[in-house]
C-alpha positions in Angstrom: 14.9 29.6 49.1 15.2 31.7 52.2 12.0 33.5 53.0 13.6 36.3 55.0 15.5 37.6 51.9 12.5 38.0 49.7 11.3 41.5 48.9 8.0 40.7 47.1 6.3 38.8 49.9 2.5 39.1 50.3 0.3 37.6 52.9 -3.3 37.0 51.6 -6.2 36.6 54.0 -9.2 35.2 52.0 -12.5 33.6 52.8 -13.2 30.5 50.6 -15.7 27.8 51.1 -16.4 28.6 54.8 -12.7 28.7 55.7 -10.2 31.6 56.1 -7.0 31.0 54.1 -3.7 32.5 55.1 -1.3 32.4 52.2 2.3 33.6 51.9 3.3 34.4 48.3 6.6 35.5 46.8 5.8 36.6 43.3 3.4 34.0 41.9 4.7 31.2 44.1 2.9 29.9 47.2 5.3 29.1 50.1 3.0 28.9 53.2 -0.6 28.0 53.4 -3.1 27.5 56.2 -6.9 27.0 56.2 -8.8 27.4 59.4 -12.4 27.5 60.7 -13.2 31.1 61.4 -14.9 30.1 64.7 -11.5 28.9 66.0 -10.2 25.6 67.3 -9.0 24.3 70.7 -5.2 24.7 69.9 -3.4 26.9 72.5 -6.5 27.3 74.7 -5.9 27.1 78.4 -8.3 25.1 80.6 -8.7 23.7 84.1 -9.0 19.9 83.5 -9.7 16.9 85.7 -7.3 14.0 85.7 -9.2 10.8 84.7 -6.4 8.4 85.1 -2.6 8.2 85.2 -0.9 5.5 83.2 2.6 5.0 84.5 3.8 2.5 81.9 3.5 5.2 79.2 4.4 8.0 81.6 1.2 10.0 80.8 -2.1 11.1 82.2 -5.4 11.4 80.5 -7.2 14.6 81.4 -10.8 15.7 80.7 -10.4 19.4 79.9 -14.0 20.0 78.8 -17.0 17.7 79.4 -16.6 14.5 77.3 -13.2 15.5 75.8 -9.9 14.0 76.9 -6.3 15.2 76.2 -2.9 13.4 76.6 -0.6 14.9 79.2 3.0 13.6 79.4 4.2 13.2 83.0 7.5 14.8 82.0 5.5 18.0 81.8 5.0 17.9 85.6 7.5 20.7 86.4 5.8 23.2 88.7 2.2 22.4 87.6 -0.6 24.5 88.8 -3.3 22.4 90.7 -6.5 24.2 91.7 -7.8 21.6 94.2 -4.6 21.1 96.3 -0.9 21.9 96.6 1.3 19.8 94.3 3.4 17.3 96.2 5.2 15.7 93.3 2.4 13.3 92.5 -0.5 13.5 90.0 -3.6 11.4 90.9 -7.0 10.8 89.5 -9.4 13.6 90.5 -6.7 16.3 90.5 -7.7 19.6 88.8 -4.9 21.0 86.8 -4.3 24.0 84.6 -3.1 23.0 81.1 -2.8 24.2 77.6 -3.7 22.3 74.4 -0.6 22.0 72.3 -1.6 19.7 69.5 -4.9 19.0 67.8 -6.6 15.6 68.1 -5.7 13.3 65.2 -8.0 10.5 64.1 -7.7 8.0 67.1 -5.3 10.2 69.1 -6.4 12.6 71.8 -5.3 16.2 71.7 -1.8 16.8 73.3 -1.5 19.1 76.3 1.1 20.7 78.5 1.1 22.3 82.0 3.9 24.5 80.9 1.7 27.5 79.9 2.8 29.5 76.9 2.1 33.2 76.4 3.3 34.1 72.9 4.0 37.5 71.5 5.5 38.7 68.2 9.0 38.9 69.5 9.1 36.8 72.7 7.3 33.8 74.2 6.8 33.7 78.0 6.4 30.2 79.6 5.6 29.0 83.0 8.0 26.1 82.7 11.8 26.3 83.1 13.0 29.6 84.2 15.7 30.6 81.7 16.2 32.8 78.7 16.3 31.0 75.4 16.8 31.9 71.7 15.3 30.8 68.5 17.8 28.5 66.6 17.3 30.8 63.6 18.8 33.8 65.3 22.3 34.7 64.3 25.1 34.7 66.9 25.3 38.5 66.5 21.6 38.9 67.2 21.8 36.5 70.2 24.6 38.6 71.7 22.6 41.9 71.2 19.5 40.4 72.8 21.5 38.7 75.6 23.2 42.0 76.5 19.8 43.8 76.5 18.1 41.2 78.7 21.0 41.2 81.2 20.8 44.9 81.5 17.0 45.2 81.7 15.4 45.0 85.1 12.0 43.9 83.6 13.7 40.8 82.1 15.6 40.0 85.2 12.4 40.2 87.3 10.4 38.1 84.8 13.0 35.4 84.8 12.3 34.7 88.5 8.9 33.3 87.6 9.0 32.5 83.8 11.0 31.3 81.0 11.6 33.8 78.2 12.3 32.7 74.6 13.4 35.2 72.0 11.7 34.5 68.7 13.4 35.0 65.3 11.6 38.3 64.7 13.3 39.8 67.8 16.5 39.9 65.7 14.9 42.3 63.3 14.5 45.0 66.0 16.7 48.0 66.4 14.4 49.5 69.1 14.4 47.0 72.0 11.9 49.1 73.9 9.3 47.0 72.0 10.6 43.9 73.6 10.3 45.3 77.1 6.8 46.6 76.4 5.7 43.1 75.1 7.3 41.4 78.0 5.4 43.4 80.5 2.1 42.8 78.7 2.7 39.0 78.6 3.9 38.9 82.2 0.8 40.7 83.4 -1.3 38.3 81.3 0.4 35.3 82.9 0.2 36.6 86.4 -3.5 37.4 86.2 -4.4 34.1 84.6 -2.6 32.0 87.3 -4.1 34.0 90.1 -7.6 33.9 88.5 -7.4 30.1 87.9 -7.4 29.4 91.7 -11.0 30.8 91.9 -12.5 29.1 88.9 -14.3 25.8 88.6 -13.1 22.7 86.8 -13.5 22.7 82.9 -13.2 26.5 82.9 -11.7 28.0 79.8 -9.2 30.4 81.3 -7.8 31.8 78.0 -9.1 31.4 74.5 -6.2 31.7 72.0 -6.5 33.9 68.9 -8.1 32.1 65.9 -5.4 30.5 63.8 -5.5 32.9 60.9 -4.7 35.8 63.3 -2.0 33.7 65.0 -0.4 33.2 61.6 0.2 37.0 61.5 2.2 36.6 64.7 4.1 33.5 63.6 5.1 34.4 60.0 8.5 36.1 59.9 7.6 39.8 59.2 10.7 40.2 57.0 9.1 37.6 54.7 6.3 39.9 53.6 5.8 43.6 52.9 2.0 43.6 52.6 -1.0 41.9 54.1 -3.9 41.9 51.6 -7.6 41.0 52.0 -10.7 41.9 50.1 -13.1 40.8 52.9 -14.4 43.6 55.1 -14.9 41.5 58.2 -11.4 39.9 57.9 -9.9 43.4 57.4 -11.6 44.7 60.5 -10.5 41.8 62.7 -7.0 41.9 61.4 -6.7 45.6 62.0 -8.0 45.4 65.5 -5.6 42.5 66.2 -2.5 44.3 64.8 -3.3 47.5 66.5 -3.4 45.7 69.9 -0.6 43.2 69.5 1.6 44.2 66.5 1.2 48.0 66.0 4.4 48.2 64.1 2.8 46.2 61.3 -0.6 47.9 60.9 0.7 49.9 57.9 1.3 46.6 56.1 -2.5 45.8 56.1 -4.2 46.8 52.8 -7.9 46.4 51.8 -7.9 45.3 48.2 -10.8 46.6 46.1 -11.2 45.4 42.5 -14.6 43.8 41.6 -13.3 42.8 38.2 -10.2 41.0 39.5 -10.6 39.6 43.0 -7.6 38.6 45.0 -8.1 34.8 44.6 -8.0 35.2 40.8 -5.2 37.7 40.8 -3.0 35.2 42.6 -4.5 32.1 40.9 -5.2 30.7 44.4 -7.2 27.6 43.3 -4.3 26.5 40.9 -1.7 27.1 43.6 -3.6 25.1 46.2 -4.1 22.3 43.7 -0.4 22.2 43.1 0.2 22.1 46.9 -2.0 19.0 47.1 -0.6 17.2 44.0 1.5 14.2 44.6 3.9 15.1 41.8 6.2 18.2 42.1 8.4 19.2 39.1 11.9 20.6 39.6 13.5 23.2 37.4 16.1 20.6 36.3 13.4 18.4 34.8 13.4 16.0 37.8 10.4 15.6 40.0 9.3 14.5 43.5 6.5 12.1 44.2 4.9 12.7 47.7 2.7 10.0 49.1 1.0 10.0 52.5 0.3 6.8 54.5 -1.2 6.2 57.9 2.2 6.0 59.6 4.5 8.2 57.5 5.1 10.3 54.4 7.2 9.0 51.5 9.0 11.3 49.1 10.6 9.7 46.0 13.2 11.7 43.9 13.2 11.0 40.2 15.5 12.2 37.4 12.4 12.6 35.1 13.2 14.8 32.0 16.6 15.9 33.3 19.2 16.2 30.5 22.6 17.3 31.7 26.1 17.4 30.2 27.5 15.5 33.1 26.7 11.9 33.9 26.6 9.5 36.8 27.0 10.9 40.4 27.5 14.5 39.2 24.1 14.6 37.5 22.4 12.7 40.3 24.0 15.1 42.9 22.6 18.1 41.0 19.1 16.7 41.0 19.3 15.5 44.6 20.5 18.9 45.8 17.7 20.7 44.0 15.2 18.1 45.4 16.5 18.6 49.0 15.8 22.4 48.8 12.3 21.8 47.3 11.5 19.2 49.9 12.2 21.7 52.7 9.7 24.1 51.0 7.1 21.4 50.5 7.2 20.3 54.2 6.4 23.8 55.3 3.8 24.4 52.5 2.0 21.2 53.1 2.7 21.1 56.8 3.8 17.5 56.7 4.9 16.1 60.0 5.8 12.9 61.8 8.1 10.4 60.1 9.2 11.4 56.6 11.2 9.0 54.4 13.1 10.4 51.4 14.3 8.2 48.6 17.0 10.2 46.9 18.6 9.0 43.6 21.3 6.6 44.6 24.9 7.9 44.4 28.0 5.7 44.8 30.3 8.4 46.1 30.2 8.7 49.9 31.4 12.3 49.8 28.4 13.2 47.6 26.1 11.6 50.1 27.7 13.5 52.9 27.4 16.8 51.1 23.7 16.0 50.3 22.9 15.3 54.0 24.7 18.5 55.1 22.7 20.5 52.5 19.4 18.9 53.5 20.1 19.8 57.2 20.9 23.4 56.2 17.6 23.7 54.3 15.6 22.2 57.1 17.2 24.4 59.7 15.1 27.3 58.3 11.9 25.6 59.2 10.2 27.3 62.2 8.8 23.9 63.2 11.3 21.6 64.8 12.6 19.3 62.1 15.5 16.8 62.4 17.4 14.7 59.9 17.9 11.3 61.6 20.2 9.4 59.3 20.6 7.7 55.9 20.0 4.0 56.0 22.2 1.4 54.3 19.6 1.3 51.5 20.0 5.0 50.9 16.7 6.2 52.5 16.9 9.4 54.5 14.8 9.6 57.7 13.4 12.9 58.8 11.1 13.8 61.6 9.0 17.0 61.9 7.1 18.0 65.0 3.3 17.7 64.7 1.8 21.1 65.6 -1.3 21.2 63.4 -3.1 19.3 60.7 -1.6 19.0 57.2 -2.8 21.3 54.5 -4.6 18.4 52.9 -6.5 17.7 56.2 -7.2 21.5 56.7 -8.8 21.7 53.2 -10.4 18.2 53.5 -9.8 17.5 49.8 -9.2 14.2 48.2 -6.2 13.5 46.1 
């Protein structure tokens, strides 16, 4: 299922059990789900941190970014870092004060991950203080890339920004016909970056230089706007905050925001939210063919087992197994996004003897996973027929966000 082709998309913003839910529905089916603390989290905040120690054998530094809290900074990130206590000479030492951005949340025994490549995201582009180049989302078509490249090469604002920043075109940029929105957003983000870096030199250690939008608002920025036609909420406070955010950062989408009013049938009942979330946490996922997936989380990885279940087909052997496996591959791509599963993922497809069928299955799986906005890679199929997949860790899984037991 390709989200961008859906015409019945709805984003629901709901307050349930002290959390704000951001849910993307197509019809009655849930495809994306996030639950966050309305007070916000550390993710994407920018701080001045103090280097506690540098561990060369793991090529990383541990940095205290707020009193008593450490983050993990890979040394490969030391490309033009901004130090506030001295001029950078190619070395990072204990006691250095460095501007960094939290890129991943702390997980169990692991510290939060950080980068000194600062990121200033917009709806259509992302400005970074790292490598100075223009990049493109892998989901942009070659036609869209060519249009955007021609615009950037002929726009003085982009040429000027490229002297100091990297510019990444997001998938949503390909939707635009009026590129003046790109230049307007670029100028706003460049001004934000320039002011922050200048301002940082006059601030003390542990200062919070930029507080990122709370995650439920950032989701409005990250979700592909072609994937939904309406943003619905029945919470007055959420409606007010969303309206203010959209008016400031995504004015072209303000008209999509709708305040839902029906005391007899609240939004969470209209869309059977509790049932859909329960399904998203269930270890068994049924396929239309009668087959099913079993999804199990462990400390080190996620295992997904494909089973034929109640499948009854006219064909037998590899043809039947290929049909189930192909359907399972597409559903697995959906489940990874919905549940926000990350790290190492092992998929045990139904064994097929024909090498050509296995090759077709791997190619199809890669195609389905290419649609994921989070970097996801198919590593290989082992001699035992297990498929290895990795998915970048950006935030907690849906299960962790909701803090529910199996």
